[in-house]
C-alpha positions as CSV (number, residue, x, y, z in Angstrom):
1,M,0.4,-0.2,-0.1
2,S,1.0,3.7,-1.0
3,D,2.3,5.8,1.7
4,Q,0.3,8.6,0.5
5,L,-3.4,8.0,-1.3
6,P,-3.4,9.6,-4.9
7,A,-4.0,12.6,-5.3
8,K,-7.1,11.9,-7.6
9,D,-8.7,10.1,-5.0
10,V,-8.3,13.5,-2.1
11,D,-10.2,15.1,-5.5
12,V,-13.4,12.4,-5.3
13,L,-13.2,12.7,-1.2
14,L,-13.0,16.2,-0.8
15,A,-15.2,17.0,-3.4
16,A,-18.1,14.8,-2.1
17,A,-17.4,16.0,1.6
18,V,-17.9,20.0,0.8
19,A,-20.7,19.1,-1.0
20,A,-22.6,18.9,2.6
21,P,-24.6,21.2,4.1
22,S,-24.2,23.7,6.4
23,M,-25.9,26.9,8.2
24,H,-26.1,29.7,5.2
25,N,-23.8,27.5,3.4
26,T,-21.1,28.8,5.5
27,Q,-19.0,25.5,4.5
28,P,-16.9,25.7,7.5
29,W,-14.4,23.3,7.2
30,R,-11.1,22.8,7.1
31,F,-9.6,19.0,5.7
32,E,-5.0,18.0,6.8
33,V,-4.2,15.0,4.3
34,E,-1.7,12.9,5.2
35,G,-0.5,10.1,4.6
36,H,-4.2,8.1,4.3
37,V,-5.0,10.0,7.3
38,I,-8.3,12.7,6.8
39,D,-8.8,15.5,10.1
40,V,-11.4,17.4,9.1
41,Y,-11.0,20.7,11.2
42,L,-14.1,23.7,12.2
43,D,-12.3,26.7,10.2
44,G,-13.1,29.2,12.7
45,S,-12.8,32.3,9.9
46,R,-16.5,31.0,9.1
47,T,-18.0,30.7,12.1
48,L,-21.4,32.2,12.9
49,P,-21.0,33.9,16.3
50,A,-24.5,35.6,16.8
51,E,-26.8,32.9,15.5
52,D,-24.8,30.0,16.6
53,P,-22.6,31.4,19.5
54,S,-21.4,27.6,20.7
55,G,-20.8,26.0,16.9
56,R,-23.4,23.2,17.6
57,A,-24.9,23.9,13.9
58,M,-21.2,24.3,12.7
59,R,-19.6,20.8,14.5
60,I,-23.1,19.2,12.7
61,A,-22.3,20.7,9.3
62,A,-18.7,19.4,9.8
63,G,-20.5,16.1,10.7
64,A,-22.4,16.0,7.4
65,A,-18.9,16.2,5.5
66,T,-17.5,13.6,7.7
67,F,-21.0,10.8,6.5
68,N,-20.4,12.2,2.4
69,L,-16.2,11.6,2.8
70,R,-16.7,7.7,3.9
71,C,-19.2,7.4,1.4
72,A,-16.5,8.2,-1.2
73,A,-14.4,6.5,0.7
74,A,-16.6,3.3,0.0
75,S,-17.0,4.1,-3.8
76,L,-13.2,4.3,-4.6
77,G,-12.9,1.1,-2.4
78,Y,-12.2,2.0,0.8
79,G,-12.5,0.8,4.2
80,A,-12.6,4.2,7.2
81,W,-11.9,3.7,10.5
82,F,-13.4,7.3,12.1
83,G,-13.0,8.8,15.6
84,L,-15.5,12.2,16.4
85,A,-13.7,15.0,17.8
86,P,-11.6,12.7,19.4
87,Y,-9.6,15.5,21.4
88,P,-12.3,18.4,22.9
89,G,-9.7,19.9,25.5
90,E,-6.8,20.0,23.7
91,E,-7.1,20.4,19.6
92,P,-11.2,21.5,19.8
93,D,-11.6,22.7,16.1
94,L,-10.9,18.3,15.1
95,L,-14.1,17.3,14.9
96,A,-12.9,14.3,12.3
97,R,-10.3,11.9,11.7
98,I,-10.9,9.2,9.4
99,V,-7.9,6.7,8.8
100,L,-8.4,4.8,5.4
101,E,-7.0,1.4,4.0
102,P,-8.2,-0.5,0.8
103,T,-10.7,-3.1,1.2
104,A,-11.9,-5.6,-0.3
105,A,-14.9,-5.8,1.9
106,R,-17.2,-2.4,0.7
107,D,-19.8,-0.9,2.0
108,E,-22.6,-1.5,-0.8
109,E,-25.1,1.0,1.1
110,L,-22.0,3.7,1.8
111,T,-21.1,3.4,-2.1
112,D,-24.7,3.8,-3.2
113,L,-25.6,6.6,-0.9
114,A,-22.2,8.7,-2.5
115,R,-24.2,8.6,-6.2
116,Y,-26.6,10.5,-4.1
117,I,-24.4,13.2,-3.3
118,P,-24.4,15.8,-6.3
119,Y,-27.7,15.3,-6.6
120,R,-28.6,15.9,-3.1
121,H,-29.9,20.0,-2.0
122,T,-32.3,21.9,0.6
123,D,-35.3,22.4,-1.4
124,R,-37.3,25.4,-0.6
125,Q,-40.3,25.7,-2.7
126,P,-44.0,24.1,-2.0
127,S,-44.6,20.6,-1.9
128,D,-47.8,18.6,-3.2
129,A,-50.1,17.5,-0.9
130,V,-48.8,13.8,-0.9
131,P,-47.8,12.9,2.2
132,I,-44.0,11.3,2.4
133,A,-45.0,7.4,2.2
134,E,-44.8,5.2,5.9
135,D,-42.0,2.9,4.4
136,V,-40.1,6.5,3.4
137,R,-40.9,7.5,6.7
138,V,-39.4,3.9,8.4
139,A,-36.6,4.3,6.2
140,L,-35.2,7.9,6.6
141,M,-35.5,6.6,10.6
142,Q,-33.4,3.5,10.3
143,A,-31.1,6.0,8.3
144,A,-31.0,8.1,11.5
145,Y,-30.4,5.0,13.9
146,A,-27.7,3.8,12.5
147,E,-25.5,6.4,13.3
148,G,-27.0,6.9,16.5
149,A,-29.7,9.1,16.4
150,G,-32.7,9.5,16.5
151,L,-36.0,10.6,14.1
152,T,-38.8,11.3,15.6
153,W,-41.6,12.7,13.1
154,L,-44.6,15.1,14.6
155,G,-48.2,15.1,14.5
156,E,-50.0,17.8,13.4
157,D,-50.6,19.0,17.2
158,D,-47.1,19.1,17.5
159,V,-45.9,20.8,13.7
160,R,-48.7,23.6,14.9
161,S,-46.5,23.9,18.6
162,V,-42.8,24.4,15.9
163,L,-44.8,27.1,14.0
164,D,-45.4,28.6,17.4
165,L,-42.3,28.4,18.1
166,V,-40.7,30.4,14.9
167,L,-43.6,33.2,15.5
168,D,-41.7,33.5,18.7
169,T,-37.9,33.7,17.8
170,D,-38.9,36.2,15.1
171,L,-40.3,38.2,17.7
172,R,-36.4,37.5,19.5
173,E,-35.3,38.4,16.6
174,I,-36.4,42.1,15.8
175,H,-34.2,44.3,17.9
176,D,-31.5,41.9,17.0
177,W,-29.7,43.5,15.1
178,H,-26.4,41.3,15.3
179,R,-28.6,38.7,14.3
180,R,-29.7,40.3,11.4
181,A,-26.5,41.7,10.0
182,E,-24.5,37.8,10.3
183,R,-27.3,36.6,8.1
184,A,-27.2,39.7,5.7
185,H,-23.2,38.7,5.3
186,W,-24.0,35.3,4.1
187,V,-27.6,35.1,2.4
188,G,-29.1,37.2,-0.6
189,G,-27.5,39.3,-3.2
190,R,-26.4,37.3,-7.2
191,S,-28.0,34.5,-8.9
192,T,-25.6,32.0,-9.1
193,D,-26.4,31.9,-13.0
194,E,-24.6,35.6,-12.7
195,P,-21.0,36.7,-13.9
196,Q,-19.2,37.1,-10.4
197,P,-15.9,38.8,-9.7
198,A,-12.7,36.1,-9.4
199,T,-11.1,38.1,-6.5
200,G,-11.0,40.5,-4.5
201,P,-13.4,41.6,-1.9
202,R,-17.5,41.0,-1.3
203,P,-19.0,44.7,-2.8
204,P,-21.6,45.6,-0.8
205,G,-24.3,43.8,-1.1
206,V,-23.3,40.9,-3.0
207,S,-22.4,37.6,-2.1
208,R,-20.1,35.1,-3.9
209,S,-21.4,33.0,-5.9
210,V,-19.1,30.2,-3.9
211,D,-20.3,30.3,-0.6
212,G,-23.5,31.6,1.4
213,V,-27.3,31.5,0.2
214,P,-27.7,33.3,-3.5
215,S,-31.2,34.8,-3.7
216,S,-31.9,32.2,-6.2
217,A,-31.5,29.4,-3.7
218,L,-33.9,31.5,-1.7
219,G,-37.0,29.9,-3.1
220,P,-40.8,31.8,-3.2
221,R,-42.2,33.6,0.1
222,S,-44.8,32.1,1.7
223,A,-48.0,33.2,1.8
224,S,-49.4,32.4,5.0
225,Y,-47.5,33.2,8.1
226,P,-46.0,31.7,10.1
227,A,-43.9,29.5,7.1
228,V,-43.3,25.9,7.1
229,V,-39.2,27.0,4.9
230,R,-37.1,29.9,6.4
231,D,-37.6,32.6,5.2
232,L,-34.0,33.9,5.3
233,A,-34.3,36.9,3.1
234,T,-33.0,40.7,4.5
235,R,-32.3,42.3,1.8
236,P,-35.6,44.7,0.7
237,D,-35.4,42.8,-2.8
238,D,-35.6,39.7,-1.5
239,R,-38.1,40.8,1.0
240,Q,-39.9,40.7,-2.4
241,R,-39.9,37.7,-3.8
242,A,-43.3,36.1,-5.2
243,E,-45.2,34.5,-3.3
244,R,-46.4,31.0,-3.1
245,T,-49.4,28.8,-1.0
246,F,-47.1,26.0,0.7
247,E,-48.7,22.7,2.3
248,R,-50.9,23.4,4.9
249,H,-50.2,19.5,6.8
250,P,-46.3,19.5,6.6
251,D,-43.7,16.3,6.5
252,L,-42.0,17.3,10.0
253,A,-39.3,15.3,11.6
254,V,-37.1,16.5,14.6
255,L,-33.3,14.8,15.2
256,S,-31.4,14.3,18.3
257,T,-29.1,12.6,19.7
258,D,-29.1,10.8,23.4
259,F,-25.9,13.3,24.3
260,D,-24.9,16.8,23.9
261,E,-21.2,16.8,23.7
262,P,-18.9,18.2,20.4
263,A,-18.5,13.8,19.7
264,D,-22.5,14.2,19.5
265,Q,-23.2,17.0,17.3
266,V,-20.8,15.5,15.2
267,A,-22.4,12.5,14.9
268,A,-25.6,14.7,14.2
269,G,-24.3,15.9,11.4
270,A,-23.2,12.1,9.9
271,A,-26.6,11.2,10.8
272,L,-28.7,13.7,9.4
273,E,-26.6,13.1,6.2
274,R,-27.6,9.9,5.7
275,V,-30.9,10.9,6.6
276,L,-31.0,13.6,3.3
277,L,-29.1,11.1,1.3
278,T,-31.4,8.6,1.8
279,A,-34.2,10.7,1.3
280,T,-32.6,12.2,-2.6
281,R,-32.5,8.5,-3.4
282,V,-35.9,7.8,-3.2
283,G,-37.8,11.4,-4.4
284,V,-37.9,13.0,-1.2
285,S,-36.1,16.2,-0.5
286,A,-35.7,18.6,2.4
287,S,-35.8,21.8,4.0
288,F,-35.1,23.3,7.9
289,L,-36.7,25.1,10.3
290,N,-34.2,25.0,12.9
291,Q,-34.4,28.7,14.4
292,P,-36.1,27.9,17.7
293,L,-33.0,24.9,18.2
294,E,-31.5,28.8,18.4
295,Y,-32.2,29.4,21.6
296,D,-31.5,27.1,24.4
297,D,-35.2,27.5,26.2
298,L,-36.6,26.8,22.5
299,R,-34.7,24.2,21.9
300,R,-35.8,21.6,24.9
301,T,-39.4,22.6,23.9
302,V,-38.9,21.0,20.3
303,Q,-37.2,18.1,21.9
304,R,-40.3,17.5,24.8
305,L,-42.6,17.3,21.6
306,T,-40.2,14.0,20.5
307,G,-41.5,12.6,23.6
308,R,-38.0,11.0,24.3
309,P,-35.4,11.9,26.3
310,G,-32.0,14.0,24.3
311,H,-31.2,16.9,22.6
312,A,-32.6,18.4,19.6
313,D,-30.4,18.7,16.5
314,M,-32.5,19.3,13.7
315,I,-36.5,20.5,12.7
316,I,-36.4,19.3,8.6
317,R,-39.5,19.2,6.1
318,F,-39.9,16.6,4.1
319,A,-40.9,16.9,1.0
320,H,-41.8,15.2,-3.1
321,N,-38.4,16.5,-4.6
322,H,-37.9,19.5,-6.7
323,P,-34.9,19.2,-8.5
324,H,-32.6,21.6,-9.1
325,A,-29.0,23.3,-8.9
326,A,-27.4,23.1,-5.5
327,T,-25.7,25.9,-4.3
328,P,-21.6,26.3,-5.4
329,R,-19.0,25.3,-3.1
330,R,-15.7,27.2,-3.0
331,P,-12.6,25.3,-5.6
332,L,-11.2,22.5,-3.3
333,P,-7.3,23.9,-2.5
334,D,-9.6,26.6,0.2
335,F,-10.2,23.7,2.4
336,V,-6.9,22.4,2.3
337,R,-5.5,22.9,6.0
338,K,-1.8,23.5,6.0
339,Q,0.2,21.3,8.4
340,P,2.4,23.5,10.8
């Protein structure tokens, strides 16, 4: 076995990893590759101190990237041994360490899920009125369980309770300019298909094409309030988007873990991505209604709605798939962490 992973394999592995979802598409990862070891680090320059002060959402994103990397590794014929947040006291920014070795015992499930990484995207469009089938619900619950998390589907009364919590968060944000300013930094601006400056500082009011959520990805405004899809718009033009009617009975589920240490949050990200790829495979897409989870008291309330102990990590709205281009990612060299 070679002392180093082939460069072409590293490119495949990292391209899969960075396709993972992250809050506001911040892409808060850096990777260090040495021999057959890939370390996943949090990029401290891309955190969200106002909306994610504890870094929980960033660790979830790193977990999702780690899962994609494992899928890509399986597709290339590697076995993966990994540890999550292995040194929380000494290296808090090291969120995962993956060791890859060639294997004849390929993980066929991960190999299959790797095919769907390019097709997974956050779908903020209205869904049809057809509920998610029971066998799909079970498959998504099993996907979460495989990564050590739980996925709890909410009944109609609990869905209304979540929408009440969304209203609560909106009221809390009215006078919180820090959160609004932070969101405006990452959300809105030019469409991804418009010409973009290749380098240089971001012009005021304009999002780069390689990070953040462009206006073209926001979807329509909901004709009713509170909405079943989070409206991230902060800019006047984005707030005037066309309105659409969303489903009256959304399919919402809560992803949660038993514990809430950094390793548990990274594991929640892996569970999230396994769920999302499993959904993509059967023609189901997802968006997120996570704003209540950004407040500790409301997060506890959401977990109580599941009827089980633990810690809520994601509120996911599932819908039937509307294919469209995913939001773009930065060039791979931007993600490589230089060794000291």
